[in-house]
N, C-alpha and C positions, 0 to 999 in steps of 0.2 A: 215569292215566298222565300223565306229564309230558314235554315237550320241554326239555331244558337244554344250551344252546351257551354257558355262563358261563365255561368253561374256556379258549374261544379268543376271547371278546368283546373283550378290550383289544388283542389282536394284530390282530385283523380286525373293526374299529368299524364298517365298513359291510356286514357280513354281516347278511342277513336271510332267514327262511325261512318259507314257508307250508307248513303241515301239513294235509293233506287225509285225512281218513278217511271211507272207504266201506264201507257195509254193505249186505247184501241184494243182492249183484251176481250176474248170471249171464252169466259170461265165456265168448265163443265162442273155439273154437278157431281157426277161421280168420277172415281179415280181411272184415268186411261190405264189400259192394260200395260202399255210400254213404261209408264210411271210406277206402276205397281211391281213391275220386275225391277227398275232401278233402285226402288226403295228397299225390295228385299235384298237386292245385291249391297247396297250400303249398310244395311243392317249386320248383314252377314260379316262384312267386311270390320265394322265396328267390334263385332265381339272376338274377330280373330286377332284383331290389335289390344284390345284392353279387356278381354274375358278375364275373370279371375283377379281383378285388380280393385282396389278400393276406388271409388267415384272421386275423391281429392286426387288420386294419381294420372287420372286422364287429364292431358293437357287442355287447358281453357277452363275447366271446373274451378279449380282452387281460387285463382283471381277475383271470381266473382261471389265467392262464399267469403274472401276477405274484405270485399268491397261493402258487401251487404251489412259486415259487422261494424263497417266504419260509421254508416248513417243508423246504427242501432237494431238492426236486424240479426237476431241470434238463433232463433227457433228454426228448427229443420223443417217446420211447416211451409215456410218461406224461402224456396229455391229459383234460381233464374231458369228461364223457359228451357234452356238448352241441357241442363242437369236432367231435369224431366225426361226429355226425349232419350239422353243416352242411358239414365236409370232404367226406363222401360224396354229398350232395347237389349239392355245387359242381362235383364230378367227374362228375355225371350219373350215380351209382348208385343204385339203388333201395333205400329204406329196407326192411331185413329184416321180414318177417311174423312176429310171435311171436304174438301172440294179440289180441282186441279192445280189450282193457284197456291192454296195454303199447304197442299202436299207437296208440292215441287220445292217450295221455300223449306218446308220441315225437313225434306231430304237433304239440303244444302246446310242448314242448321246441324243436323245429326253429325253428318261425314265430315264437316270442317270444325265443329265444336264452337259455333258462335251464337250466341241469342239473336234471334231473327223474329220481327214483328211487323205486321203491315196494316194499313187502315185505308177505307175507301176513301179516294181523295175528294170526292163529291162531298163527303160528310166531315171534312177536315175543314177549320175556320183559320185564315191568316198563318202566321208563322208555327214554327213548330219548335219546341224547346226541350232539353234535358236540363233539369234544374231541381231545386228543393221544393218539397211542398209548403203550399202558404195556407192560411185562412181563406176559407171559401171557395177552395178548390172542389171541384165537381166530378165525381166518379160512379158511374153506373156498373156495378159488377153482374155479370150475366148469370152468376150462381146465387143472387140474394144477398151477398155480403159473408164475411168472415164468420159469423155466428148463426148463420141461416140453417134452418132445417134442410136435409137433403131434398132436393128437388123444386127447391124455392125459385121463383122468377127472378128476372133482374130488378136491382134494387140499388139506390144512391148508398154508397159506402165510400165516404171521401177518406183519403190517405192520412196517415199519423203525422204529426210533426215531423219534420226532419228527413222525410223520405225523399229519394231520390225519384223523382217521376217524368215521364215524356208527357208533354202535353200539344195542344195547340193553343189558341189564342183565347178558347172559350171553356175547354174542359181537359180533365186527365186523359188521355189517351192509354197509358199504361201505368199501372201502380208499381211501387218497389222496382223501377228501374225498366226490368223486363219480366214481371213476375206475372201479372194478369192483364188483359186488355179490357178497354171501356167496351160495353155491349152497343153503344151507338155507332160506332165507326167500323163495325167488323166487315171483312171483304167477304162477300157472298156470290153466288152465280149471276146475281145482276149487276154487279160491280165492271165499270170497263176501264176505271181509271185507278191506280192505287199507288200510295206512297208507303215505303219499305225501308226499314232499317237494319244493316248488320253490324252489330256492337262487338267492339274489341277492347280488351284490357291490355293488350301487348303481346299474347299468347297467340301464334298462328298466321297463316297468311291471309290476310284480307283481301288483298288484290285478287287471289286466286280463287277467293270464296264469292266475290262479286261478279268476277268472270263466269263461273259456274252457274250462278244464279240466274245472271239476265241470260244466258243460254237456254236455261230450263224454261224459264219463264215464256221466252219467245217459242220455245218449240212445244210447250204444252197448252199456252193461252194466246199465243199469236201477239200482235200488237207491237209497239216500239217501246224500248227504255232508255233511260239517262241516268247516268252515275254522279254523285258528288261526295266529295270525300272532305271531312271535319275531323278536327283534333284539337288539342289542347293548345297547340301552338298557333291553330288557324280555326278559332271556335265559331265565328260565324260566317255563314256561306250562304250564297243565293244558290238555291234549289234549281240545278238544271232540268229542263225539261224537254222531251223528246220531239 
């Protein structure tokens, strides 16, 4: 398996991504108590650092807003995943409990201010890419699509022309770069292998975030991890396996 971001490297030369593959995991359905305390501590720290400031003043937020505008996304309805986490934390809303793996990487995303997303590796086909959308791209929105009524189930909702998307060889894994994930490859308690990306546009310590992330995955889910780095200057890499 390779990671390939060559198609967007010229347009976004600051883009770097850390790819983490984890195998042999046991993912708990509920959030462990130790992880609950860790998340609460990290939310409190974020409020201390950035409380009372505009979201665009939080390091790591503004570059993504500007990047979204480059590929035509101007509406405030569409923000990168980490902005939503930061916004909810500063508004003193709790971090939704998903499962032990997703909650662990959300803790890193929030505290390090990097968009992070993951997919069940057994549901990923072939290589993975960050690229511009194409005719025929398939994406199943877990919420029924952008114009669906509240509570609608998963439905096909392909990307708009020119979107940056994260894909495998068969489908879009995430629309608008890091906005919303496809319903077909979500990580669940039945997942034992996952592929995760930590995404940077030049702000923040990506290496420290990856070290934090792998430590938390191994602490709360067990298993083994391997890390691969790719960037505009080295856009096609073989993905390391544990």
